[in-house]
N, C-alpha and C positions, 0 to 999 in steps of 0.2 A: 261886578256883581254876579257875573255868570258863573263864577266859581262857588256860588252859594251852596252850602251843604246843610240841609236841615237835620236837626237832631231826630233820632229815630221815633221819639214820642212828641214831635213838634205840634201835632194836632190832637193830642190826647184830650179826651172829654169834650172836644168841640163837635157841634152839630152843624153840618154844611150842606146846603142845597145846591145841586148841580143841574142846570137845565141842558137838554140835549145830551143826556147821560147815556144814551143807548149806543152811540157811535163816536168814532173819531176822537177829537180832543176831549169832548165831554166824558166819554167812557174812560179814557186814560186818566183824566183828572179825578174822576170818582174812585177808580182803583187806587190811585196814588194817595188821595186823601185818606182812604180807608187804611192803607198800608202804614200811614204815619199816625194812626190812632183815632181818626175822626169817625163819627157816626154820620153816614152820608144819606141824604134824601135824594133819590134818583127820579128826576122828572123828565118825561119824554112822551111821545105820542104812540110809540109802538111797544106794547106790553111785553112781547116775547124778547125783545132786545133788552129791555130793562131787567127782566127776569134773569137773563143770561149774565148780566153784570152783577146782579144780586147774588147769584149762585157762585160766581167767581170770587166775590168779596168774602163770602162765608167760607168757601173752600180754602181761601188763603189765610183764614183765621182772623178776619177783620170783625169789627162790631157789626151786628145785624143791621143792614140798611133798611130804609123805607122806600116804597115805590109810589110815585104819584103819576098816573097816566093822564096826560092832558095835552090836547091839541091847541097850541097857542094861537092858531089862526081863528078858532071859534070861541076861545075863552073870553069871558066877560069879567068885569071888576068883581062881581059876586063870586065867581069861581076862585079868584085869588083870595078874597076875604075868607071864603070857606076853607081854602087850603091853609091859610094862616091860622085859622081856628083849630084845625086838625093838628098842625105842628105844635101849637100851644098846648093842646090837650095831651099830646103824646110826649113832648120833650120839654115844654115850658120855656123854651128859649131857642135862639138861632144865632150862631156865631159867624156864619158866612154864607154868601150867595155868589155862585159863579154863573153869570148869564152867558151861556155858551151857545144855546140853540139859535139857529138862524137859517134863512133860506136865501139862495142865490138868485132865483128867478131865471130869466133868459137874458143873455148878453145880446144887445141889439143897438142899432143906431137910435139916437135920441128921437127922431121922427116916428119911430116904430114902437115906442113905449106905449103899452096899453094901460088904461086906468086900473083894470082888475089886477094885473100883475103888480103895478105900483102899490096899490092898496094892500095886497097880501104881504108884500115885503115889508112895508111900513108897519103893518099890524104885528107880524111875527118878530121883526128885528128891533123895533123901537117901542111901539105902544104896549106890547105885552110886558116888556121889561120895566117900563114905567109903572104900569098898573100893579104888577107883581111886587116890585120893590116898595111901592106905596103901602100895599097891604101888609108887608113884612116889617116895616119900620118899627112898630111897637115892640115886636119880638127882638129885633136887632138892638134896640135901645137898652134891653135888659142885661146885655153882656158887657164886660169891661172893655173889650176890644173887638168890635165887629168889623168885618171886611166885606165890601161889595165890589165885585170885579166884573167889568163888562168886556166882552170880546169885540175888539175893534179890527181894523184892517188898514193896510197901506193906502187903499183907495178911499179911506175915510179921512185922510190927511191931505192927499193931493188927488183931485178927481182924474179919472182916466176914461178916455173915449170908450163908448159901448157898455160901460159898467153901470150906467144910469141909476135905476132905483136902488140897487145894492150899495153903490158908492154913497149916494145921498143918505141912505139909512145909517151908514157907518159914520158919516159926518154928524148925523143927529145923535148917534150913540156917544160920540166924543163930547158933544155939547151937553147931553144929559148927565154924563159923568162929571163934567166941570161944574155944572149948576149944583148938583148934589154935594160934590166935594166942598164947594164954597159954603153952601148952606149948613152943612154938618161939621164944618171945620173945628168947632169948639165942643164937639160931642165925642162920644165913644165910637162913632161910626166913621170909617175911612172909606173912600170910594176911588177906584182907579180903573184904568183900561189896560188890556194886554193886546198887542198886535202880534199874532202868532207868526206872521210871515209865511213864506211858501212851505207848506207842510203836506205830507203824504196823507190826504184825506179824500173822501168821495166828492166833497164839494170842489176841491182843487182839481180833481180829475175831470169834473164836468166843465169847469172853466177852461182847462188846458188839456184837452183829450190827447194831444200828440206829445205831451211832455214825457221826458225820461224820469219816471218816479224814483229810480234808484239814486238820483242826485238830490232828492229832497230829504229834509229832516223828517223824522217820525214824530208823532205826538209825544212819545216818551222823551225825546230829546229836549222838549220845551218845558218839561214839568218843574224844573228848578224854579222858574219864575212863578208858576201857578202855586207852588208850595210856599215860596217866599211871601207872596201877597196874602195868603191865608194864615200864615203863622204870625205869632206875636213879634217876630223879628222885624216886621214891617209896620209896626204901630205908628211910626212917625211919617209914613209915606201916604200922601193924600193928594188927589187931583192930578196924578201923573198918568201919562200914556206911555207905557213901557214896551220895548221890543223884546220878544222872546229869542230873536236871532240877531246876531251882530250885523250891522250894516257893512 
């Protein structure tokens, strides 16, 4: 499947929400989706980063994106309901969601995990994705083939020492995807996970500060899978946790 080549208009007329769109994989996904014809809704907490992505999409001739500045750590269910209402008023539908935003926290021994860090990571990586998707379900149901994609991790499949809250949050992400995929199996909504693997991002450099980044894949190298799961070519794929890089 890694040889997948999307048609140049694979996402034409689609409206896709990308969280964590100001940096790294989220930014690359937003630019890629726009390049293949989608109208992209850019969600993140840093307005100037979102504005830079907005400007790049417009400069590249893409559909004019929308910007949603939101800090997932403090956002409530009402924030997501209000956001859904705004998307409804502006676009009337939503074809896809890429849950890419996440925080790493601090890598530490299990005995040193503090509750505040644990709660922040669960809030941003799991609870916000649940609440946001819940609010967006009515919009997603309006389209013939809606795709919800969660960002997973290798440590969300096999726990790793010192990765504590982050690893547990990714196990929870995998579980959330599986529950939703099973529940919406006979609907127009499909739900899957992507494990990006070792990628040249700021989060990766924080976890592995001494690593030779020249040996890592870039976010652009992974976009074949992000495109595939958002395009109608993947309408029969549901409940899968897929690797963006070969093992």
